[in-house]
C-alpha positions in Angstrom: 30.1 29.6 -18.2 27.0 27.3 -19.4 25.0 24.6 -17.4 25.3 22.0 -18.8 22.4 20.1 -17.0 19.9 22.4 -17.8 20.0 21.8 -21.4 20.4 18.2 -21.0 17.4 18.2 -19.3 15.4 20.0 -21.6 12.7 17.9 -23.3 14.8 14.9 -21.8 13.9 11.3 -22.8 13.6 10.9 -18.6 10.9 13.9 -18.7 9.1 12.2 -21.5 8.6 9.3 -19.7 7.7 10.6 -16.6 4.9 13.3 -18.6 3.7 10.1 -20.0 3.0 8.6 -16.8 1.1 11.7 -15.4 -1.0 11.7 -19.0 -2.2 8.3 -18.2 -2.5 7.7 -14.8 -5.8 6.3 -13.8 -6.3 7.8 -10.1 -8.4 5.1 -7.9 -11.3 6.9 -6.9 -12.7 4.4 -4.1 -11.2 3.2 -0.8 -9.6 -0.5 -0.7 -8.9 -2.9 1.8 -5.0 -1.5 1.4 -5.4 1.9 3.2 -8.3 1.0 5.6 -5.4 0.8 8.5 -5.1 4.7 7.9 -5.0 6.2 10.9 -7.6 9.2 10.0 -11.1 8.4 9.7 -11.8 11.7 7.7 -9.1 10.3 4.7 -11.3 7.3 4.6 -14.3 9.0 4.4 -12.5 10.8 1.4 -11.5 7.7 0.0 -14.8 6.1 -0.2 -16.6 9.0 -1.3 -14.6 9.6 -4.6 -12.8 12.7 -3.9 -9.9 13.1 -6.1 -6.8 13.4 -4.9 -3.4 15.8 -5.6 -2.2 14.3 -8.9 0.9 12.0 -8.8 3.8 13.2 -10.3 5.7 11.2 -13.2 8.5 10.0 -11.0 6.3 8.7 -8.4 4.3 7.0 -10.8 7.6 5.5 -12.1 8.1 4.6 -8.2 4.9 2.5 -8.1 5.5 0.8 -11.2 9.1 -0.4 -10.2 7.3 -2.0 -7.0 5.2 -3.8 -9.4 8.4 -5.4 -11.3 9.7 -6.5 -8.0 6.7 -8.6 -7.5 6.7 -10.0 -10.4 10.2 -10.8 -10.1 10.1 -12.1 -6.6 7.0 -14.6 -7.9 9.6 -16.0 -10.7 11.8 -16.3 -8.4 10.6 -17.6 -5.7 8.6 -20.6 -8.2 12.4 -21.4 -9.6 13.6 -21.7 -5.7 11.0 -24.2 -5.5 8.1 -22.7 -3.5 4.3 -22.3 -5.3 2.6 -18.7 -5.4 -1.1 -19.0 -6.6 -3.8 -16.5 -6.5 -2.2 -13.4 -7.3 -4.6 -10.6 -7.6 -7.2 -12.5 -5.6 -10.2 -10.7 -4.5 -10.9 -10.3 -1.3 -14.4 -8.5 -0.3 -16.0 -7.5 3.0 -19.7 -6.2 3.1 -21.4 -4.2 5.9 -25.0 -2.6 5.6 -24.2 -2.9 1.7 -20.8 -0.8 1.8 -18.4 -3.2 0.1 -14.8 -2.8 0.7 -12.2 -4.8 -1.9 -8.4 -5.2 -2.0 -6.6 -7.4 -4.1 -3.6 -9.8 -2.7 -0.2 -10.8 -4.2 -0.4 -14.6 -3.5 -0.8 -17.4 -1.2 2.4 -19.0 -1.2 3.2 -23.0 0.0 6.1 -24.7 0.4 7.7 -23.4 3.3 9.9 -25.5 5.5 8.5 -23.7 8.8 4.9 -24.6 7.9 2.9 -26.8 5.5 0.1 -24.3 5.7 -0.4 -22.0 2.8 0.4 -18.3 4.0 -0.4 -15.1 2.4 2.0 -13.8 0.5 2.5 -9.9 0.4 5.4 -8.3 -1.2 6.5 -4.8 -0.8 9.5 -2.8 -1.5 11.3 0.0 0.0 14.2 2.5 -0.1 17.5 2.1 2.0 16.3 4.3 4.9 13.0 2.8 5.1 14.5 -0.7 4.8 17.1 -0.2 7.7 14.1 1.0 9.8 11.8 -2.5 8.6 14.9 -4.5 9.8 15.1 -2.9 13.0 11.4 -2.8 14.4 9.6 -5.0 12.4 6.8 -5.2 9.6 3.9 -4.4 12.1 6.3 -1.0 13.6 7.2 -0.3 10.0 4.0 0.3 8.6 0.5 0.0 10.7 -1.2 0.3 7.6 0.4 -2.7 5.8 0.0 -4.8 8.5 -3.5 -3.6 8.9 -3.8 -4.7 5.4 -2.4 -8.0 5.4 -4.4 -8.8 8.6 -7.8 -8.2 7.3 -6.9 -10.4 4.0 -5.7 -13.2 6.2 -9.2 -12.6 8.2 -11.1 -12.7 4.5 -9.0 -15.5 3.3 -9.5 -17.7 6.6 -5.8 -18.0 6.8 -3.8 -18.1 10.0 -0.5 -16.8 8.9 1.3 -14.4 6.5 4.8 -14.4 4.8 5.6 -10.9 4.1 8.3 -10.1 1.4 10.0 -6.7 1.4 12.8 -6.2 -1.4 15.1 -2.7 -1.1 15.5 -0.9 -3.9 18.9 -0.1 -4.0 20.5 -3.4 -3.5 17.7 -6.0 -3.9 18.2 -7.0 -0.2 15.2 -9.0 1.0 13.5 -8.8 4.4 10.8 -11.7 5.3 8.6 -12.3 8.3 5.8 -14.7 8.9 3.2 -12.9 11.0 0.1 -14.7 13.0 -3.5 -13.5 12.1 -4.5 -11.4 14.7 -8.6 -11.9 14.5 -9.6 -9.1 17.4 -7.5 -6.4 15.4 -8.8 -7.3 12.0 -12.2 -7.4 12.9 -11.5 -4.0 15.0 -9.8 -2.3 12.2 -12.4 -3.4 9.5 -15.0 -1.9 11.8 -13.0 1.2 12.6 -13.2 1.6 9.0 -16.5 1.0 7.9 -17.9 3.5 11.1 -15.6 6.0 9.3 -17.0 5.9 6.3 -20.7 4.9 6.7 -21.8 8.0 7.8 -21.2 12.3 7.8 -17.7 13.5 7.4 -15.9 12.6 10.5 -14.0 15.6 12.7 -10.2 16.5 11.2 -7.3 15.3 13.4 -4.6 17.1 12.4 -4.4 20.5 14.1 -3.2 22.6 10.7 -3.2 22.7 7.6 0.6 23.4 7.8 1.3 20.3 10.3 3.7 18.3 8.9 1.2 14.9 8.6 -1.2 16.9 7.1 1.2 18.8 4.3 1.9 15.1 3.1 -1.7 14.0 2.9 -3.5 13.6 -0.8 -6.1 15.4 0.4 -5.0 18.4 2.1 -6.8 21.0 0.2 -10.4 19.7 0.2 -10.1 18.7 3.8 -9.5 22.5 5.1 -11.4 23.8 2.6 -14.3 21.9 4.3 -16.0 23.0 7.7 
């Protein structure tokens, strides 16, 4: 019996698209504010010092693009519903002793029934398993890196509230949550990040290269080649 799936898979349009994404990817070789909540100081140091990460495959790159498409559509939908979103991709910047960290926001939203004040607007997307976890635990526990991101953005923009919009990729359900600025947390997160990247390489946190978190780290190889 001939395995038809193997025949159809050879040189398929799907493979061609993923190959195009891989060939045209432009890896970001700097540390941005979107990642400073990462739990590993050594990871932050590698990012800041422009170490190359493991190449991202085409399927994952397409997922990133889907997330961007969801963001664009969410802005259109919210605008149609009467909200105002401005400052898409506005830059937020922090400078400490000549080291600069930057990030770009998804927008600032006004017109909420709950408050007349402008809110930082942050858009994310999630698969079904991740979305269900978010519904149970809330945004902060769901993804501490995302939480740190909105906190430092609010701090930099002098905003006291954020509205997070998370869309499920499988059925377009939407989770929203208003989150207050925690100034002490935001300042401490920034301070820890600047400390991690301003000196020599921090100590390794993972107990072994085969540990589950280490295996999923983009700097797995270089981290364990270094002393």
